[in-house]
C-alpha positions as CSV (number, residue, x, y, z in Angstrom):
1,M,-17.2,4.3,-8.7
2,R,-14.3,1.9,-9.3
3,V,-16.8,-1.1,-9.4
4,R,-18.7,0.7,-12.2
5,Y,-15.6,1.2,-14.3
6,L,-14.7,-2.5,-13.7
7,L,-18.1,-3.6,-14.9
8,V,-17.9,-1.3,-18.0
9,A,-14.5,-2.8,-18.8
10,L,-15.7,-6.4,-18.4
11,L,-18.6,-5.6,-20.8
12,A,-16.5,-3.7,-23.3
13,I,-13.8,-6.4,-23.7
14,P,-16.1,-9.1,-25.0
15,L,-17.9,-6.7,-27.3
16,A,-14.6,-5.4,-28.7
17,D,-13.4,-9.0,-29.0
18,A,-16.5,-10.1,-31.0
19,A,-16.3,-7.0,-33.3
20,F,-12.6,-7.6,-34.0
21,L,-13.2,-11.3,-34.6
22,L,-16.0,-10.6,-37.0
23,W,-13.8,-8.0,-38.8
24,V,-10.9,-10.5,-39.2
25,A,-13.3,-13.3,-40.4
26,T,-14.8,-11.0,-43.1
27,N,-11.7,-9.0,-44.3
28,L,-8.5,-11.0,-43.5
29,L,-9.3,-14.7,-43.1
30,T,-12.0,-17.1,-43.7
31,A,-14.3,-18.3,-40.9
32,V,-12.5,-21.6,-40.6
33,Q,-9.1,-19.9,-40.5
34,T,-10.3,-17.5,-37.9
35,V,-11.6,-20.3,-35.7
36,A,-8.3,-22.2,-36.2
37,L,-6.3,-19.1,-35.2
38,V,-8.4,-18.7,-32.0
39,V,-7.8,-22.3,-31.1
40,L,-4.1,-22.2,-31.8
41,T,-3.5,-19.0,-29.9
42,G,-5.4,-20.4,-26.9
43,L,-3.4,-23.6,-26.9
44,L,-0.1,-21.8,-27.2
45,G,-1.1,-19.4,-24.5
46,M,-2.0,-22.2,-22.1
47,L,1.3,-23.9,-22.7
48,L,3.1,-20.6,-21.9
49,V,1.0,-20.1,-18.8
50,R,1.8,-23.6,-17.6
51,A,5.6,-23.1,-18.1
52,E,5.5,-19.7,-16.4
53,G,3.5,-21.1,-13.6
54,R,6.1,-23.8,-12.9
55,H,8.9,-21.2,-13.0
56,T,7.0,-18.9,-10.6
57,L,6.3,-21.8,-8.2
58,R,10.0,-22.7,-8.1
59,A,10.8,-19.0,-7.5
60,V,8.4,-19.0,-4.6
61,Q,9.9,-22.1,-3.1
62,R,13.4,-20.6,-3.3
63,K,12.3,-17.4,-1.6
64,L,10.6,-19.3,1.2
65,A,13.7,-21.5,1.7
66,T,15.9,-18.4,2.1
67,G,13.4,-16.7,4.5
68,E,12.4,-14.0,2.0
69,V,8.8,-12.8,1.3
70,P,7.8,-13.8,-2.3
71,T,5.7,-10.7,-2.9
72,G,6.6,-10.4,-6.6
73,E,6.1,-14.1,-7.2
74,V,2.7,-14.1,-5.6
75,L,1.7,-11.2,-7.9
76,D,3.1,-13.1,-10.9
77,G,0.9,-16.1,-9.9
78,G,-2.2,-13.9,-9.8
79,L,-1.4,-12.4,-13.2
80,L,-0.8,-15.8,-14.6
81,I,-4.2,-17.0,-13.3
82,A,-5.8,-13.9,-15.0
83,A,-3.8,-14.7,-18.2
84,G,-5.2,-18.3,-18.2
85,A,-8.7,-17.0,-17.9
86,F,-8.2,-14.6,-20.8
87,L,-6.6,-17.2,-23.0
88,L,-9.5,-19.7,-22.3
89,T,-12.0,-17.1,-23.5
90,P,-12.5,-17.4,-27.2
91,G,-11.4,-14.3,-29.1
92,L,-8.3,-12.5,-30.3
93,V,-8.5,-9.5,-28.0
94,T,-8.7,-11.6,-24.9
95,D,-5.9,-13.8,-26.2
96,A,-3.7,-10.7,-26.8
97,I,-4.4,-9.6,-23.2
98,G,-3.6,-13.1,-22.0
99,F,-0.3,-13.1,-23.8
100,L,0.6,-9.7,-22.3
101,L,0.0,-11.1,-18.8
102,A,1.9,-14.4,-19.5
103,I,5.0,-13.2,-21.3
104,P,7.7,-12.1,-18.7
105,A,8.8,-9.1,-20.7
106,T,5.4,-7.5,-20.5
107,R,4.2,-9.1,-17.2
108,Y,6.9,-7.6,-15.1
109,P,6.0,-3.9,-15.9
110,I,2.4,-4.7,-15.3
111,R,3.3,-6.3,-12.0
112,E,5.3,-3.3,-10.8
113,L,2.4,-0.9,-11.8
114,L,0.0,-3.2,-10.0
115,R,2.2,-3.3,-6.9
116,R,2.7,0.5,-6.8
117,Y,-0.7,1.8,-7.5
118,V,-3.0,-1.0,-6.2
119,V,-1.4,-3.4,-3.8
120,V,0.7,-1.0,-1.7
121,P,-2.0,1.7,-1.3
122,Y,-4.6,-0.9,-0.3
123,V,-2.3,-2.6,2.3
124,D,-1.1,0.8,3.5
125,S,-4.7,1.9,4.2
126,R,-5.5,-1.4,5.9
127,M,-2.4,-1.3,8.1
128,D,-2.2,2.4,8.9
129,G,1.0,3.1,7.0
130,F,3.1,0.1,7.8
131,A,3.4,-0.9,4.1
132,T,5.3,2.3,3.2
133,G,6.8,3.0,6.6
134,A,4.8,6.2,7.1
135,V,4.0,5.5,10.7
136,W,4.2,7.6,13.8
137,T,7.4,6.9,15.8
138,S,6.7,8.8,19.0
139,G,4.0,10.5,21.0
140,F,0.2,10.4,20.7
141,P,-2.3,12.3,18.6
142,N,-3.1,15.6,20.1
143,A,-5.5,18.0,18.3
144,D,-4.8,20.9,20.7
145,T,-1.3,21.4,19.4
146,T,-0.8,24.2,16.8
147,G,2.1,22.7,14.9
148,G,1.4,20.8,11.7
149,D,-1.9,19.3,10.8
150,A,-2.5,17.4,14.1
151,A,-6.2,17.9,13.9
152,S,-6.5,16.5,10.5
153,G,-4.0,13.8,11.0
154,N,-1.9,14.9,8.0
155,G,1.6,14.6,9.3
156,T,4.7,12.6,8.8
157,A,6.4,10.1,11.1
158,G,7.5,11.9,14.2
159,S,6.7,15.3,12.6
160,A,5.6,18.5,14.3
161,G,2.1,17.9,13.3
162,F,1.9,15.1,15.8
163,G,1.2,16.2,19.4
164,G,3.8,14.1,21.1
165,G,7.6,13.6,21.1
166,A,9.7,16.7,21.9
167,R,6.8,19.1,22.7
168,A,5.3,16.7,25.2
169,A,8.7,16.3,26.9
170,D,9.0,20.1,27.0
171,R,5.6,20.5,28.6
172,D,6.5,17.8,31.2
173,A,9.8,19.6,32.0
174,A,8.0,22.9,32.4
175,D,5.4,21.4,34.8
176,A,8.1,19.6,36.9
177,P,9.1,21.3,40.1
178,D,12.5,23.1,40.2
179,D,14.8,21.5,42.8
180,S,17.0,24.6,43.0
181,V,14.3,26.7,44.7
182,V,13.8,26.4,48.4
183,D,10.4,27.2,49.8
184,V,10.8,28.8,53.3
185,D,7.9,29.8,55.6
186,F,8.4,32.5,58.2
187,E,6.3,34.5,60.6
188,E,6.9,37.7,62.5
189,V,6.9,37.4,66.3
190,D,6.8,40.3,68.6
191,E,9.4,39.6,71.3
192,G,9.1,42.8,73.2
193,D,12.4,44.4,74.2
194,D,14.6,41.4,73.5
195,G,15.8,42.9,70.2
196,N,14.6,39.8,68.2
197,A,12.0,41.4,66.1
198,E,11.9,38.6,63.6
199,R,12.4,34.8,63.8
200,E,12.7,32.5,60.9
201,R,11.3,29.1,61.1
């Protein structure tokens, strides 16, 4: 389903770009002026992408030198590559999208939305919750337990919906023998007239 929407968007953007370019050439500018505007926006956009790319590369190097993970800078690099592709495509709509991805003031909100709704859910699904920290901290899955949603796997870290942890420890304690109880075997022995009617062994 998402691939279908992506294909529709990839087809709709060039069509909208061509329609808007034709409208500008017939109503606002001449054909020569429209072509010059497209070329000028493309050149300015590529210069901006080049400058932002160098800045992002230096930021990545600084993060790596201090031992930090350059997650935001890597996303910036991907967005700048997409911005360069849009700016190289002739058209005013694609140039506008390229400028939105290249200018820091508009790229940072797009980066955070991309991180929250695309990157983190994808990594979280691939790594079983390690991206967001929603991982099981104790015990093992047990569908026979009644607490939580153990059968469906819908629980939280170390929650009651996970058949381990405290309940498993309680079951082990209940099954363990009690050292305070002494088991004694005895038998009745008939001793006749000795008066010892019962002997414990």
